[in-house]
C-alpha positions in Angstrom: 118.9 196.4 91.3 119.9 195.7 87.6 117.5 194.6 84.9 118.9 193.6 81.5 116.8 192.6 78.5 118.3 189.6 76.7 117.3 186.8 74.3 114.1 184.9 74.1 114.3 181.3 75.3 112.0 178.3 75.7 110.6 179.7 78.9 110.1 183.3 77.5 112.4 186.3 77.2 115.5 186.4 79.4 115.5 189.3 81.9 118.4 189.2 84.3 117.7 190.8 87.7 120.6 191.3 90.1 119.3 190.6 93.6 122.7 190.8 95.5 126.1 192.0 94.4 128.5 191.7 97.3 132.3 192.1 97.8 133.9 188.9 98.9 136.4 188.5 101.8 138.5 185.2 101.7 139.2 184.5 105.4 140.4 181.1 106.7 139.7 179.6 103.3 136.0 180.7 103.4 134.0 182.8 101.0 132.6 185.5 103.4 130.1 188.2 102.6 128.5 190.9 104.8 124.8 190.2 105.3 122.5 190.7 108.2 120.7 188.5 110.8 117.6 190.1 112.3 118.8 193.4 110.8 122.2 193.3 112.5 125.4 193.0 110.5 126.8 189.5 110.2 129.7 187.9 108.2 128.3 184.8 106.5 130.1 182.0 104.6 128.7 180.9 101.2 128.5 177.1 101.2 127.0 175.3 98.3 127.9 172.0 100.0 125.6 172.7 103.0 122.0 171.5 102.7 120.9 173.9 105.4 121.7 177.5 106.3 123.5 177.4 109.7 124.1 180.0 112.4 126.7 179.4 115.1 125.9 179.0 118.8 127.7 182.3 119.5 125.7 184.1 116.8 122.4 182.7 118.2 123.3 184.2 121.6 124.5 187.5 120.1 121.3 188.0 118.0 119.0 186.7 120.8 117.3 184.1 118.5 114.5 181.9 119.7 115.0 178.1 119.5 112.3 175.8 118.0 110.6 173.5 120.5 109.8 170.9 117.9 112.6 170.7 115.3 116.2 169.7 115.4 118.7 169.3 112.5 121.4 166.6 112.1 124.3 168.0 110.1 127.1 166.0 108.6 130.4 167.5 107.4 133.8 166.1 106.4 134.8 165.8 110.1 131.6 164.3 111.5 128.1 165.1 112.6 126.3 167.4 115.0 122.8 168.1 116.1 121.0 170.9 117.8 117.6 172.6 117.9 116.7 174.9 115.0 116.3 178.7 115.5 114.1 181.3 113.8 116.0 184.1 112.0 115.6 186.8 109.4 118.7 186.5 107.1 119.4 189.1 104.4 122.0 189.1 101.6 121.7 192.3 99.5 118.1 192.3 98.3 117.5 188.6 99.2 115.6 188.2 102.4 114.9 184.9 104.1 112.6 184.5 107.2 112.7 180.9 108.2 114.1 178.2 110.5 117.8 177.7 110.3 120.1 175.2 111.9 122.5 175.9 114.8 126.0 174.4 115.0 129.4 175.0 116.5 131.5 176.5 113.6 134.7 178.3 114.8 135.5 181.7 113.3 132.3 182.7 111.5 128.7 183.9 112.4 127.1 181.3 110.1 126.9 179.9 106.6 124.3 180.2 103.8 123.4 176.8 102.4 121.5 175.3 99.5 118.1 175.9 101.1 118.6 179.7 100.4 121.0 179.7 97.5 118.8 177.4 95.3 116.1 180.1 95.0 118.5 182.0 92.7 121.2 181.7 90.1 124.5 182.0 92.0 127.6 183.7 90.5 131.0 183.2 92.0 133.3 185.9 90.6 136.2 185.4 92.9 138.9 186.6 90.4 137.2 190.0 90.7 136.3 189.6 94.4 132.5 189.5 93.9 129.5 187.2 94.8 126.1 187.7 93.2 122.6 186.4 93.3 120.4 186.7 90.2 116.9 186.1 89.1 117.4 184.7 85.6 114.2 183.2 84.1 114.6 182.2 80.5 118.3 182.9 80.4 121.1 180.8 79.0 124.9 180.9 78.7 124.8 183.5 75.9 122.8 185.9 78.2 125.4 186.1 81.0 126.8 189.6 81.6 130.3 188.2 80.8 132.8 189.2 78.1 134.6 186.4 76.3 134.2 182.6 75.9 132.6 180.4 78.5 131.8 176.7 78.8 128.6 175.0 79.8 128.2 171.7 81.6 125.1 169.8 82.9 125.0 169.1 86.6 122.7 167.2 88.9 121.0 169.1 91.6 120.2 166.6 94.4 117.1 166.5 96.4 119.1 168.2 99.1 120.2 171.0 96.8 123.8 169.8 96.5 125.6 170.1 93.1 127.1 167.0 91.4 129.5 168.0 88.6 131.2 166.0 85.9 134.9 165.6 86.9 137.8 163.6 85.6 140.9 163.1 87.7 143.9 161.7 85.7 141.4 161.0 82.9 139.1 158.9 85.0 135.6 159.8 86.1 134.8 160.5 89.7 131.6 161.5 91.5 132.2 165.1 92.6 130.3 167.8 94.5 130.9 171.5 94.1 131.4 172.7 97.6 132.3 176.4 98.1 132.5 175.8 101.8 135.6 173.6 101.4 138.9 175.5 101.4 140.6 172.8 99.2 139.4 170.1 96.9 139.2 166.7 98.6 139.2 163.1 97.4 138.4 160.0 99.4 141.2 157.5 100.0 139.3 154.6 98.3 138.7 156.8 95.2 142.4 157.7 95.0 143.2 154.0 95.2 140.9 153.3 92.3 142.8 156.0 90.3 146.0 154.0 91.0 147.4 156.3 93.8 148.9 154.2 96.6 149.9 155.0 100.2 153.5 154.8 99.2 152.8 157.4 96.5 151.6 159.8 99.2 154.1 159.0 101.9 156.0 162.3 101.4 153.1 164.5 100.6 152.4 167.3 103.0 149.6 166.8 105.6 146.9 169.3 106.5 143.9 169.2 108.8 140.5 170.0 107.4 137.3 170.7 109.4 133.7 171.0 108.7 130.5 171.2 110.8 131.2 170.6 114.5 134.6 170.1 116.1 135.8 167.2 114.0 139.1 167.3 112.2 140.4 165.1 109.4 144.1 164.8 108.3 144.6 164.7 104.5 147.6 164.4 102.3 148.0 167.0 99.6 148.8 164.9 96.6 149.7 166.3 93.1 147.7 164.6 90.4 148.3 164.8 86.7 145.1 166.5 85.5 141.7 167.7 86.7 138.9 168.1 84.1 135.7 169.9 85.1 133.6 169.7 82.0 135.7 171.2 79.2 138.0 173.0 81.6 141.4 171.3 82.4 143.8 172.0 85.2 147.3 170.6 85.0 149.1 169.2 88.1 146.4 170.1 90.7 146.9 169.4 94.4 144.0 167.5 95.9 143.7 166.5 99.6 143.3 162.7 100.0 141.9 161.2 103.3 139.1 159.5 105.1 136.6 162.3 104.6 132.8 161.9 105.2 131.0 163.1 102.0 128.2 160.6 101.6 128.2 158.8 98.3 130.5 161.3 96.5 134.1 160.5 95.7 135.3 164.1 95.7 134.7 167.7 96.8 135.5 170.4 94.3 136.4 173.3 96.6 137.5 176.9 96.9 140.8 176.3 95.3 139.0 175.8 92.0 136.6 178.7 92.4 139.5 181.1 93.2 140.8 180.9 89.6 137.4 180.6 87.7 134.3 182.6 87.2 131.4 180.1 87.9 127.7 180.7 87.5 125.4 178.0 89.0 121.9 177.7 87.6 119.9 175.5 90.0 116.7 176.0 88.0 118.2 174.5 84.7 120.8 172.1 86.2 123.7 173.8 84.5 127.0 175.4 85.5 128.7 178.1 83.3 132.5 178.5 83.7 135.0 181.1 82.5 
């Protein structure tokens, strides 16, 4: 546990407290960290796009978890929806411990994913360029208090009632509604949003196709199209590849995914509605 005295803000003096500092493994385009479920080791995906924390059906059987008799959860991902009874679990990431109901779903290749219901209790730092994921208590702290060396930018975000993160994004200089989703291996744009940006089916005819998946067994084919620019706040990426297809992402136009996080250091402050980027 790290305590660092910092500046004095509107809510009192900043005192950063590191709750979890975990090495990251990037497997199958997922951010995986080693945690535990009911005190047994488990590899868990960090997913800011998920409203609920989820354990797979295989993990539920392995850890002998009890199902709820009264509650079920309907989960929606880019490939469709799934529903199952909730389970009771004790999930731990570093010094962060959660004892609560979590959802169950069929997600190939992992034990489960940690969603906004757990992440939003903390400030969350993605430091993928250095292979680390961290959870912080950071009351009263601002961008100048981060334990980073060098310049960083700040942008306001909207934290939805479901704990999802809407970020200010421009694609080819035009605003789109985007969600920061660390559980998506690539950034994705809905077909109708791409059309509003002037990208036609003919423009994408020779673009490579890939399959993306989410909760459940659904798969969606998308075209990897190279756009001119991607602006996230003050940060600009030239010639980004973004997957375009008929993806199910609610009212959002776009998912900002792991491809962005790989090359940036990103600190998410749920409590203040801000993201810091380096």
